N, C-alpha and C positions, 0 to 999 in steps of 0.2 A: 504494500500500500504506500509506504513512504520510501521505498527503495529508489535510489537515484535522485532524490530530491535534496536540494541544498538545505542547510540548517535553518536559514531564515524562512524559507517556504514552509518547512515543517513547523516552525514556531507560529507562523501566521495561521496555519491550518489548526494547530492545537488550540490557539486562542479562540478561533471561531467555534470549533467543536466543543470545547469545554464550557462555553456559554450557552450551548444548546444541547444539553445532555438528555433532556426528556423530563426531568423533574426540577422544579424551581429551587428546591433546597440544594441539590447538587450543582445547579447552575451558579447559585450564589456562593457556595463554598469553594468549588473548584474554579469556576469561570472567573470570579473576581481575583482570586489569588494568581491564576495564570496570566490574567490581563496585566497585573502589576509586575509579576516576576518573570514573565515569559521571555523578554529580551535578554535577561541575565541567565536564564537556565542553561547549564552546560548540556552538550549533546546527549550524554548518558541519562540525564534527568528528563530531557525531552522524550527520549525513547521510553523511559519508565512511565511518564504521563500518558503517552500514546497507548501503552499496554493497559494502564489503569482504566482508561476510558472505554475499554472493551468489556469491562465488568458491568454488572447490574447497577443502576443508579442508586437504588436503595441500599445495596451493600456498600457502595462507596461512601455514602453519607454515614452509615453506621460505623464503618471503619474509622473515618476521620473523627467522628464524635466520640469514639471509644466505646460505643454501645456493644460492639462485637469485635472480637480479635481480628487483626489483619492477617489474612493468609500469607504464607511464606512467599508466594510468587509476587505479592504486592507489598511486602514489607521491605521497602526500598528507601533510599535517601529522599526521594521525592515525596513518598508518603509521610515520612517523618517531618518534612518541611510543611506539608499540608496540615498535619496535626498541630505543629507548633503555631502556625498562622491562625488556625481555628481557635486554639486556646488563647492566643493573644487577643483575638477579637472578642472573645467572651469576657476576658478580664477588662478590656476597654469599655465594654457596654455596662459593666457593673459599677464603674466609677461615676 
């Protein structure tokens, strides 16, 4: 799907796709974070994000929020970044 594409094209596709996952919660969690961090994401995290977005939207939201454990194949530096960002947002809203 992304073979042969340059990293900037992959980042743009990732940004578009992450904002239109199918559920509003996942769009807000993943889409907003990728929109902000996408240009800085290293190629390995871009690939991790692309793989993550093949999973079920509800599962992604549950993994990020910590409601369910992250399966090994998605327990990546990118998922750790998503979880940190989500926790940071929660703390900011409480202030």
